[in-house]
C-alpha positions in Angstrom: 147.6 134.1 19.2 144.0 133.3 20.0 142.9 135.7 17.3 145.3 134.4 14.7 144.1 130.8 15.3 140.5 131.8 14.9 141.2 133.8 11.7 142.5 130.6 10.0 138.9 129.3 10.2 137.3 132.3 8.5 137.5 130.9 4.9 135.3 128.0 6.0 132.4 130.4 6.4 132.0 130.4 2.7 130.6 126.9 2.9 127.4 128.4 4.3 127.0 130.7 1.2 123.8 129.9 -0.7 122.3 127.7 2.0 118.8 128.4 3.3 119.4 128.1 7.0 116.3 129.9 8.1 118.4 132.2 10.2 118.5 136.0 9.6 121.9 137.4 8.8 121.9 139.5 12.0 121.7 136.3 14.0 125.0 134.9 12.7 128.1 136.1 14.7 131.6 135.7 13.2 133.8 135.7 16.3 137.1 135.7 14.3 136.5 139.1 12.6 138.1 142.4 13.8 134.7 144.1 14.4 133.8 141.4 16.9 137.0 141.8 18.9 136.6 145.6 18.8 133.1 145.1 20.3 134.5 142.9 23.0 137.0 145.6 24.0 134.2 148.1 24.5 130.8 146.3 24.7 127.7 148.4 24.4 125.6 148.4 27.6 122.3 146.6 27.4 119.4 147.6 29.7 118.2 144.5 31.7 114.6 145.2 30.8 115.5 145.1 27.1 117.4 141.9 27.5 114.6 140.2 29.3 112.0 141.4 26.9 113.9 140.0 23.9 113.9 136.4 25.1 110.9 134.2 25.1 111.4 131.6 27.9 109.5 129.0 25.9 111.6 129.5 22.8 113.9 126.6 21.8 117.5 127.3 22.7 119.1 124.2 21.4 118.6 120.6 20.3 120.1 117.8 22.4 120.6 114.6 20.4 120.3 111.3 22.3 123.3 109.1 22.2 121.8 106.5 20.0 123.1 103.6 22.1 119.8 101.8 21.8 118.3 103.2 18.6 118.4 106.1 16.2 119.4 109.4 17.9 116.5 111.8 18.5 116.7 115.6 18.9 115.4 116.7 22.3 114.1 120.3 22.4 115.6 122.4 25.2 114.0 125.8 25.8 115.5 129.0 27.1 113.7 128.5 30.4 114.9 124.9 30.9 118.6 125.7 30.3 118.4 129.0 32.3 116.8 127.1 35.2 119.7 124.6 35.3 122.3 127.3 35.1 120.7 129.3 37.9 119.9 126.5 40.4 122.1 123.4 40.0 125.6 124.9 40.6 124.6 126.1 44.1 123.7 122.5 45.1 127.3 121.5 44.3 128.9 124.5 46.0 130.3 125.9 42.8 131.1 129.6 42.6 132.7 132.2 40.4 136.1 131.1 41.7 135.8 127.6 40.2 137.5 126.4 37.0 135.3 123.9 35.2 137.1 121.6 32.9 135.2 119.6 30.1 136.6 117.2 27.5 133.2 115.8 26.6 131.6 116.6 23.2 129.7 119.8 23.1 126.8 118.2 21.1 125.8 116.2 24.2 123.8 117.2 27.2 126.6 116.2 29.7 128.9 119.0 28.5 126.1 121.5 28.0 124.1 120.9 31.2 126.8 119.7 33.5 129.6 122.1 32.6 128.8 125.0 30.3 125.5 125.8 32.1 127.3 125.8 35.4 130.0 128.2 34.1 127.3 130.5 32.8 125.4 130.4 36.1 128.3 131.1 38.3 130.4 133.3 36.0 133.3 130.8 36.7 136.1 130.0 34.2 135.3 127.3 31.6 138.2 125.3 30.2 137.5 122.9 27.3 139.4 120.4 25.3 138.6 119.6 21.7 138.7 115.8 22.2 138.8 113.6 25.3 142.3 112.3 26.1 143.1 109.9 29.0 146.8 110.8 29.0 146.0 114.5 28.6 143.5 114.6 31.5 145.8 115.4 34.4 148.1 117.8 32.5 145.0 119.7 31.5 143.7 119.8 35.0 147.0 121.2 36.3 147.5 123.6 33.4 144.0 125.2 33.9 143.9 124.9 37.6 140.6 123.0 37.3 138.5 122.4 40.4 135.6 120.6 38.7 135.2 118.3 35.8 132.3 116.4 34.2 132.3 112.9 32.7 130.2 110.3 31.1 130.4 106.6 30.2 133.8 104.9 30.4 135.9 108.0 30.7 137.2 107.4 34.2 138.2 103.8 33.3 140.4 105.1 30.5 142.0 107.7 32.7 142.7 105.1 35.4 144.3 102.9 32.7 147.2 105.4 32.4 150.3 104.7 34.6 149.8 105.8 38.2 152.3 108.4 39.4 153.1 109.3 43.1 152.0 112.9 42.6 148.6 112.2 40.9 146.8 113.8 43.9 148.8 117.0 43.3 145.9 118.9 41.7 143.1 121.4 42.6 140.1 119.1 41.9 137.4 119.2 44.4 134.4 117.7 42.6 133.6 115.4 39.6 130.0 115.1 38.4 128.8 112.6 35.8 127.1 109.3 35.1 127.7 105.6 34.4 130.9 105.3 36.3 131.4 102.0 38.2 131.8 102.0 42.0 135.3 100.6 41.6 136.3 103.3 39.2 134.9 106.1 41.5 136.7 104.7 44.5 140.0 104.2 42.7 139.8 107.6 41.1 139.1 109.3 44.4 142.0 107.5 46.0 144.4 108.3 43.2 143.4 111.9 42.4 141.9 113.0 45.8 138.7 114.0 44.1 135.2 113.3 45.5 132.2 112.5 43.2 128.6 113.5 42.6 127.3 110.6 40.5 123.8 110.7 39.0 121.5 109.0 36.5 119.8 111.3 34.0 118.9 111.6 30.3 118.8 114.3 27.6 115.1 114.6 28.0 115.6 115.9 31.6 112.7 113.9 33.1 114.2 111.5 35.5 117.2 112.4 37.7 118.4 110.0 40.3 121.1 111.1 42.7 123.6 108.9 44.5 123.6 110.2 48.0 126.5 109.4 50.4 124.4 106.8 52.3 123.3 105.0 49.1 124.3 101.3 48.7 127.4 100.9 46.7 125.8 99.4 43.5 122.7 101.6 43.5 121.8 104.7 41.5 120.4 106.4 44.6 117.0 108.0 44.9 115.1 110.4 42.6 115.1 114.1 43.1 112.6 115.3 45.6 109.2 116.0 44.1 109.4 113.6 41.1 107.2 110.5 41.1 109.4 107.7 39.6 108.4 104.1 39.5 109.6 100.8 38.0 106.9 99.5 35.8 106.3 96.3 33.8 106.0 97.7 30.2 103.6 94.9 29.2 101.1 95.2 32.0 101.6 98.8 33.0 101.7 97.6 36.6 104.4 98.6 39.1 107.0 95.9 39.6 107.4 94.2 43.0 110.3 95.5 45.2 113.6 93.7 44.6 114.7 91.1 47.1 118.4 91.1 47.6 120.6 88.3 48.9 123.4 88.7 51.4 125.9 89.6 48.7 123.5 92.1 47.0 122.4 89.7 44.3 118.9 90.1 42.9 116.7 87.2 44.0 113.5 88.0 42.0 114.0 89.0 38.4 110.4 90.1 38.1 111.5 93.2 40.0 113.2 94.5 36.8 111.1 96.9 34.8 111.2 100.2 32.9 111.9 103.5 34.7 108.8 105.7 34.4 108.0 109.1 35.6 104.2 109.4 36.3 104.2 113.2 36.6 106.2 114.3 33.5 106.8 118.0 33.6 108.9 120.2 31.2 109.5 117.6 28.5 109.4 119.7 25.4 109.4 116.8 22.9 111.6 115.6 20.0 112.1 118.1 17.2 110.3 117.1 14.1 109.4 113.7 15.5 105.9 113.7 17.0 105.7 109.9 16.8 108.7 109.5 19.1 107.3 112.1 21.5 104.0 110.3 21.7 105.7 107.0 22.3 107.8 108.5 25.1 104.7 109.9 26.8 102.4 106.9 26.6 99.3 107.1 28.9 100.5 110.5 30.3 103.6 108.9 31.8 107.2 109.4 30.7 108.8 106.1 29.7 112.6 106.3 29.9 113.4 103.1 27.9 115.9 102.1 30.6 115.6 99.1 32.9 115.9 99.3 36.7 114.7 97.7 39.9 113.9 99.2 43.4 114.7 97.5 46.7 112.6 97.5 49.9 114.3 100.6 51.2 113.5 102.6 48.1 117.0 102.6 46.5 117.0 102.3 42.7 119.4 100.1 40.7 120.2 100.4 37.0 119.7 97.2 35.0 120.6 98.3 31.5 119.1 99.8 28.4 115.9 98.5 26.9 117.8 96.1 24.7 119.9 94.8 27.5 117.5 92.1 28.7 118.3 88.4 28.3 116.1 85.3 28.6 118.0 82.1 29.4 116.2 78.9 30.2 113.0 80.9 30.7 114.6 83.2 33.2 114.7 86.9 32.5 117.5 89.1 33.7 119.4 92.2 32.8 123.0 92.8 31.5 124.1 95.5 33.9 124.4 93.4 37.1 126.6 90.9 35.3 128.8 93.8 34.0 129.2 95.1 37.5 130.4 91.7 38.7 132.8 91.1 35.8 134.1 94.7 36.2 135.6 93.7 39.6 138.3 91.7 37.8 141.5 93.7 38.0 142.5 92.9 34.4 139.1 94.0 32.9 139.1 97.6 31.7 135.6 97.6 30.1 133.0 94.7 30.0 130.0 94.5 27.8 127.2 91.8 28.2 124.6 91.2 25.5 122.3 88.4 24.3 123.0 86.1 21.4 120.5 83.5 20.2 120.4 80.0 21.8 120.4 77.2 19.2 116.9 76.2 20.3 115.1 78.9 22.2 115.8 82.1 24.1 119.2 83.6 24.5 122.7 82.9 25.7 125.0 85.3 27.5 127.9 86.8 25.6 130.6 88.9 27.1 133.0 91.2 25.3 136.1 92.3 27.2 138.6 95.1 26.7 141.5 94.2 29.0 144.1 96.4 30.6 147.1 96.9 28.4 149.7 94.2 28.6 147.7 91.5 30.2 146.8 88.1 28.7 143.4 86.5 28.9 143.6 83.2 30.8 140.2 81.3 30.4 140.8 78.9 33.3 141.7 81.8 35.7 138.7 83.8 34.5 136.4 80.8 35.1 137.8 80.6 38.6 137.1 84.3 39.1 133.5 83.8 38.1 133.1 80.9 40.4 134.3 83.0 43.3 131.6 85.7 42.8 128.8 84.9 45.2 126.3 87.2 43.6 126.7 85.8 40.0 123.3 84.2 39.1 123.3 80.6 38.0 122.2 81.6 34.5 124.4 84.6 34.3 127.8 82.9 33.6 128.8 83.9 30.0 128.5 81.1 27.4 130.6 83.2 24.9 133.6 85.5 25.6 135.1 87.8 23.0 138.2 89.9 23.3 138.3 93.3 21.7 141.2 95.7 21.3 138.9 98.7 21.9 135.3 98.7 22.9 132.9 100.4 20.4 131.8 103.7 21.8 129.3 106.3 20.8 130.4 109.9 20.1 129.7 110.6 23.8 131.9 107.8 25.2 129.0 105.5 26.0 129.3 101.8 25.3 127.8 100.9 21.9 126.7 97.3 21.9 125.0 97.2 18.4 128.2 96.2 16.5 128.9 93.5 19.1 125.4 92.1 18.9 125.6 92.1 15.1 128.9 90.1 15.1 127.7 87.5 17.6 130.5 84.9 17.7 131.6 85.6 14.1 134.0 88.3 12.9 137.5 89.2 13.9 139.2 88.6 17.2 139.4 85.6 19.5 136.2 84.0 21.0 136.0 81.5 23.8 132.9 79.4 24.5 131.4 76.6 26.5 130.3 73.6 24.5 127.6 73.0 27.2 126.4 74.5 30.5 129.1 74.0 33.1 131.8 73.2 30.7 135.1 75.3 30.8 135.8 78.0 28.4 137.7 76.9 25.3 138.8 78.7 22.1 136.2 78.7 19.4 137.3 77.2 16.1 135.9 77.5 12.6 134.5 74.0 12.9 132.7 75.0 16.1 131.1 77.9 14.3 129.9 75.6 11.5 128.4 73.2 14.0 126.6 76.1 15.8 125.4 77.5 12.5 124.0 74.1 11.5 122.1 73.8 14.9 120.6 77.3 14.4 119.5 76.4 10.9 118.0 73.1 12.0 115.9 74.9 14.6 114.8 77.7 12.3 116.8 80.3 14.2 119.2 81.4 11.5 117.2 84.6 10.9 118.2 85.7 14.5 121.9 85.9 13.4 122.5 89.1 11.6 
């Protein structure tokens, strides 16, 4: 059956005819042809010394494209040595062995599936189970069918799985570890309760330069601490100086916004650059440091906190802050499936806070109740309360299930879907009308800020 399914794809190989791929014919393997299956049945032995001699550790193995959530995707070079190092060392830290079944539904063009699943299967010799496309409703049936003991995730995947109807036997599975990034603390706790599966959450990037691990003793909303041996700082990108340590209030709120800066590694090692893009490589390695493009802050005890992507900064009434802490607070609301916070232009100067919400199926947005919820959050900064709220049927995502705010920022308060807003600071949310939009447009034009609305 497997062979018949593969053979149906063979005619598509003709699409490669006549193309100059720069790849010798003997480097192209057609796995759906009889000679390949015959070779699998009786593989020719290969001397270890011959295999080792035929591979240059510095040779590029693959290109990892960044997600493009904050700009154009870039192709990160990954060498044979880098990938082999991950496959050989990381699975042991998670206790993975040949007996594990690793399940992945993340796209294979992204580092999460390659570095956090396929590499682990190669390193342990374990079983690798994959799905062509992520499916929230298909997650648990797949886990049971494959007998999966491990899965990887990224972005909002857990939120969508949790949005499926809970069943009394959800914990009836063999899962013993999930590893990924960008899950909320609420989602991890609820997923662990429902599916009896512990987590190993981390922050990382396709470039492989900064890895921050959430240890069991880490504060709930923190990323954790960098891997041992890496020198990671939070730096003001304008001055190049290290930002002051964050001062946190009794509810975990950030009291000094000047603590937010860019995550930087001062001892970059192993970054092999962007393929065919020396300008981007140089920009990333300014002054001999690796600049991640992500915002963070670090508290007095050394814990790191994510504050958003480089474009996720807002300036309201001369106060600078980041979007991520607001999203964490809004994400506590039981009816909110996915929140997205981003800046829109103020009529006179700076920004205003706009919030897009994807709600749990079947619930209705009640602006007065939502305002009451915001008022009850002790760590919501005085400038953080959203001025605009948009409802979306489905949040825009990248191909790797990461939140894509570019379409939302471009729409501002225009476009399809209902929008609520406050006519002034402290006013209650009310439905935005066409007349409201015309008044706001006139104010922007009068103050010369129309160009900021795209």
